[in-house]
N, C-alpha and C positions, 0 to 999 in steps of 0.2 A: 833327280826328283824323287827316286825311290820307286818300288814296284807299283805303287798305287797312284802315281802321279800322272798316268796316261789316261786320257778320257776314253771310255768305251762307248761307241755309238751303236748301242744296241737297245732293243725294246725291253722295258721292265714292266712289272705289274705291281699295284697297291692291293712287338709281341707284348703288346700289352694285353694282359687279360682284363676282362671287364670288371669294374668295381661298382657294384650297384649301390643304391642308397641304403643307409643303415636301417636295420629292422627296428620297428618300435619296441620299446621296452615292455615286456609282459608284466602284468600286475603280480605282486608278490603272492605266493601261495601260502596258505597257513601251514605252520610247521607240522610235520608228521609226528605222531606219538612215538616215543622211543621204544625200541624193541626190548623185551625183557632181557636182563643180564644173563648171559650164557657163555658157553665155550667160545674161544676166539675162532674167527673164520679161518678155516684151514688154508694153509699157504697155497695149495694148488688152486683153490677157488680164487684167491687174490690174484695169482698170475693169470688165470684164465679171464678174470674180469678185465684186466688191462688189455689182453689181446682182443677181447670182444669189443671193448670201447673203441679200439683203433678201427676194427672192421666196420662197426656201425658208422664211424665218421666217414670212412671211405664210401660206403653205400650212400650216405646222406649227401656227401659233396659231389658225387658223380652227377646227380641231377643238375647241379649248377655249373657243370663244365661248359665251356664255349661250344656251341653247336647243339647242345641238348634241346634248346627251344626249337631250333630249326628242324631237328629230327622229329619232334613231337608234332610240329605244324605240318610237315610234309610239303608238298609242292602245290598247294591249293591255288595260288595266284602268283603273279609276277613279282619278283623282288625288285625293289626300286632303289637304285643308286648304291653308293658305298656306305657301309655301316661303320661309323667312326667309333673309337674306343669310348666306353662309358667313363665319365669322369675326367676326360682329357682336359688339360689346362689351356685356357685361351691365352694366346700370346700374339703380339704384333711384331712382325718383322721390321727391322729398322732399315732406313735407307743409307745409314752410315755406321761404321763399326763402333763409334763412340757411344751410340745410343742402343746398342744391341742388348737384348734381354737374354738371360742365361737359360740354357737347356740343361737341366740337372739330370745326371745319370740315373736311370731307373724310372723316369717319368715319361709320360706321353702328352703331346701338345697338339692343339689345333690352331691353324693360322690360315692366311690366304695369300695368294700370289697374284699381283697385277700382271697385265700383259707386258709392260715395259719396266725396265729397271731391275736392280738386284736387291734382294733382302738379306739382312745379316742377323745372325744369332750367335750367342757367345757360349763357349765351353771353358770351364775351369778344371784343368787337368794336373795330375801329379806327374812325376818323372819315371814311373814304373809300370803303369797300366796302359794297355791298348784301349783306345776309345773308338766307338762306332756311332754314327748318326744315320738314320734313315729318314727319307722324305717321300711321302706318297702324295702325288698331285691328282686331284679329281676334277676333270673338266666337265662342263655341262654335257649331258647325253645327246643333245640335238645339235651340237656345234660341229662344223667341218674342221677337220684337222689334216695336216700333211704328214707324210711318212717320217720326216726329220724333225717334226715339232715334238716337244716334250720338256723335260727339265734337266738342268745341270746343277750338281751339288759339289761344292769345293770346301775343303778344310785347309785353313792357313794359320800360321803362327802369328804372334803379335807383330812381327817384323814384315809380314806379308809373304813369307816363304810358303810354298805350296807343299802340303802334306798328301793330298789326294784330290783327284778330279774324276767324277763319274757322271755319265749321262744316261737317261732312259727316254726312248722315243716311241712313238705310236706304231711305227713300222708300216710295211707295205699295205696292210689292210685299211689304213686311213680310218680306223675305228676309234672313236673317243672312249677311253677306258682309264681306270686308275693306273698310273705309271709310278714306279718306285726306283729311286736312285739312292745310293748310300755313300757315305764318306768315312774315312778312317784316319786316325793318328796312331801309328805303330811305333813301339819302342824297338829299335833295331840298332845295336852298337855298330854294325857295319855300314850304316847309312850316313855316317857323319853326324854333325851336330844339329842339322835342321830337324825341327819337330820332335826333338828328344827331351826338351827341358820342361819342367813344371811351369805352369802359368796360364795365361789367357790365350785361347784359340778362337777363331771365328769360322762359322759355317755360313757360306753364301749360297743362295738359291736363286736361280733365274730360268727363264724359258730359253730353250735352245734356238728357237727360230721366231722371235717376237714379231717380226714383220709379217709373217704368214699365220700367226696364231690367232685364235678367237679373241675378241675384245674383252670378254667378261673375265672377272677374277676366278681363279681356281682355288678350291678349298685344299688345304694341306693337313696332313697328319704327320707329325714328327716324333721320333723316339731317339733317346740317347742311352747308351750302355757302355759299361767299362768291363774289361777282362783283366784280372790280376796277372802278375808275372808268375813264373815258375820258381819253386824253392831252389831247384838246381837246374842248370842249363842242360837241355836235352839236344837231340839231333837238330842241326840247322840246315838240313837238306831234305827237300821234298821227296817222297817215294817216287821211283821212276817206273816201276812196273806194278800192275795189279790185274785182277781178273777183269778183262775188258770185253769178254764175250757176252752177247745179249742173251739172257735166258728166255725160254718160252714164256709168253704172256700167261698169266694165271687163267685157268679155265674155271668153269662152274657158273651156277646161277647167281647173277648180281643181286646184292642186297641194297634196298633203297636207303640212301643216306644223303639227304638234301645238303648242298653246300652252303657255307656262310657267305656273307656279303662284305667281308673285310678281314684284315689280319686279326684284329682283336676278337672277332666272332667266328673265326674259322672252325669248321666242323672237325672234331677229333676222329681220325681213322687210323688203322694200321694196315698190315698186309691183307689184301683181299680184293674182291671185285665189287664195286659200288656203282649205284646208278642214281640218276636224277634227271630232271628236265631242265633245259636251258633255252632261253630266248635270245634272239639277236640283240646284241648290245650288252648282255649280262656278263659279269665276271664272278666266278665261284671260287671260294677259298676252302681248302682242307688242311688240317694240321696233323702232321705225322711225326711222332716222337722217334728220333733216330739216335742211337747210342754210338759211342766210339767203336770203330771197326766195322760198322754196318754200311751197306751200299743201298742206294735207292734206285729202283727201276720204276718208271711210270709211263703209262700209255693211256690216251684218251680216245674214245671212239664216239663218233656222231652218227646217229641213225639217218637213214635215207628219207627223202621227201617224196610225197606223191607226185610232185611236179619236178621231175628230174631233168630240167632244162635250164641252162644258165651257168654262171660261174662267179664265185666270190673269191677274190685273192686273199690268201693268208687267213681264211675264215676261222679255222679252229686253232687256237693258240694254247700251248701248254708250257708252263714255267715252274721252276723250282727255286724257292728262296730259302736262305739259311736262317738261323735263330735271330739274327739282327736285321732280318728282312732284305739282306743283300741278295741280288739275283745270282744264282748258281749257273743255270742254263735255261734255254727256252727253245721251242720248236713250233713251227706253224705249217699249216697245210691248207690248200684251197679246197673249195667245196663245189661239187657239180650236181648236188642233189642225191647222189648215191652214198651209201654208207662209206665213211672214211675214218681213218685213224691217224694219230700222230704220236710219236714217242720220243722221249729224251735219249740222247746218246748215253752209252754206258759210262758211269761216273765212278771215280775211285772211292774207296772206303773213307769214312770220316776219320781224320787224324790231325793231331796238333801240328806236325811238321808240314802239312799241306800248304800252310801260309807262306812257305819259302819257295813255292812253285812260281814260275814265270807265267804260266797259263792261268787266266782269271777263273776258269771253271774249277780247277783244282784248288786254287788258293781260297776260294769261297767255302770249301768244305773243311774248314779249319777247326770246327768245334761241334760237339754233340748238342742235343736239345731239340726244340720243336722246329721242324722244317715245314715249309708251306708249299703245297701243290696248288697252283692257280690256273684256272681254265677260263678262257674268254672266247665268246662267239661273236664275230664281227657284226656290227649293226647292218652292214650292207647285205647280209644274207637275206634280210627281209625283202629286199628289192625283187629278187627272183623266186624266193621260196616261201614267202609269207612270214608271219610273226611267230609261227611255232605254237607251242614249245616243241623242241626237238629232243629226242631221247639221247642221253649222255651216259656212257659207261666209262668208269675209271678203274684201271687195273694197276694195283700197287704191289710190288714185291720188294722185300727187304732181304738182301743177300749178306754174306759175311757172318762173322761171329762177334758178339759183343766183347769188348775189351775194357780193361780198367782205364780210366782217364788220367790226364797229367796231374802232377802234384802241384796244384795252385797254392800260392802263398797267402791267399786271402779269398774273399767272396766277390763274386761278380755283382754288378748293379744293373738291372734288378737281380736279386738273389736267386740262385738256382737256374739262371738263364741257360747255362751251358751243360745241362745234365737232364736226364729223363727222370721225372718225379716218380715216386712210389705210387702216387695216385694214378698217374697215367699208365703205369705198368699193369695195373689191375683193370682200369676202366677202358683202355683202348680197345675198340671193336676190331675183330679180325686177327689180332696178334700183337704182342708187345713190341714196340720199337726198340726197347732196350735189351730184351732177352732173346736168346735163341729159342727155337720152337719148343724144345723140352722145358726150358725155363718158364715159358708162358704157361704151359700146362701145370707146372709146379706151383706157380702163383695162384692159379685158379683152384688147385687142390688145397692150398693153404687157406684160401678164402672159404671154400666149402667146409673144410675141416673146422675152421674157426667158428663158423656159424653153428655147426653141429655141437662144438664144445660149448658155445654160448647157451644152447638149449640145455645141456647137461648142467651148466652152472646154475641156471634158473631152478632146475629140479633140486639140485643140491642145497640151494639157499632155502627152498621151501621146507625140506627135511630138517635142516639145521634150525630154522625158526620154530618149527613145531616142537622139536626136542627141547629147545630153550624154554618155551612156554610151559611144557610139562614139568620142568624143574622148578618153576617159580610157584 
């Protein structure tokens, strides 16, 4: 069946960036009077103008980054439910493959999953790209769920051959929350002919335990992505050793950074200590740019309660998801009302050959890009310790050194999915996910220098304009 054809019965949690409505067109401004004819703008000014324009664009777009609204709003009130991607396309899952609607790579969709039955969606794939599908199911917040209830996502070829099967369940906490499972179609010459050809593939989604599942429909958010093949074949063996020692958690005063309520609206963070408030039943999302060669270390801490009597199983859950929303690892810990923390096991650096590992945790660290740190506080915490909110501290450390990525033969869909953008390198709070510590300082120096150069440009333009006018 291939490495990904075995179902993982583990809990998961629910990249498309938001696409807001188009801005209204501004009325045309009257043409400005032409400047008097004079000497040509010096070349240095022209080059500086280009640099300044780029910097202005970075500053202007930073405010529109996912999570910027949450940061400005703070934690004034409880967040309600899962925040779906803006502009997600509505699609209906079919009860038979013949009627399945297509999931186009690079797009995000909304659908719904009934209690019983299997829904089908369609993929049209080439014979060279790896394909990934993620499905996030959002149950009602007040519904009772079992530990093994959740969703199962399968990818099959047109002949019914299995390419992958993956499940995500609610786990021991029995807390309703967004759960995310992913499916893959990988091109692997060593895997035989199954799932290697171009053509039609089908994604099936169903509940893992329908007989014990809540009766209402669950909302779904689906994404599809493709990864191009390499120009030249590289190593086909996963790294066997890496620095697996757990570093000391970052110290220092935490900075408030409210978490987002969904993948598409996850709050941008980098290395640092971040804090927020979380209520029972809430799930918070943080987006961490991670470059090739970097390692992610994450720890979540929950503050104590004045009423330190009682126990909630698996109350504090921490998970890491990769750029296609596939779960990398998760950890959970019970809560007794005393301050408690949970951390992820040391993970290997992000590397292309990780995909050849037999361990799912390593295999999921197969590409650079936006990783997601997801924190959930079980709804049952409210039974013994009240509705909160409870103080949450998130400690993130990025180890390793940034490396150059693989030589892809084309573009991913969506474009730029498996890289750290220049915008994020500048805008990420705390430190760049793509650069080493010195590189981050260099980026900030470039930005400050560019802004200073922009001021000199304005002064130079004024002098040049005055000189031109005197000549006329």
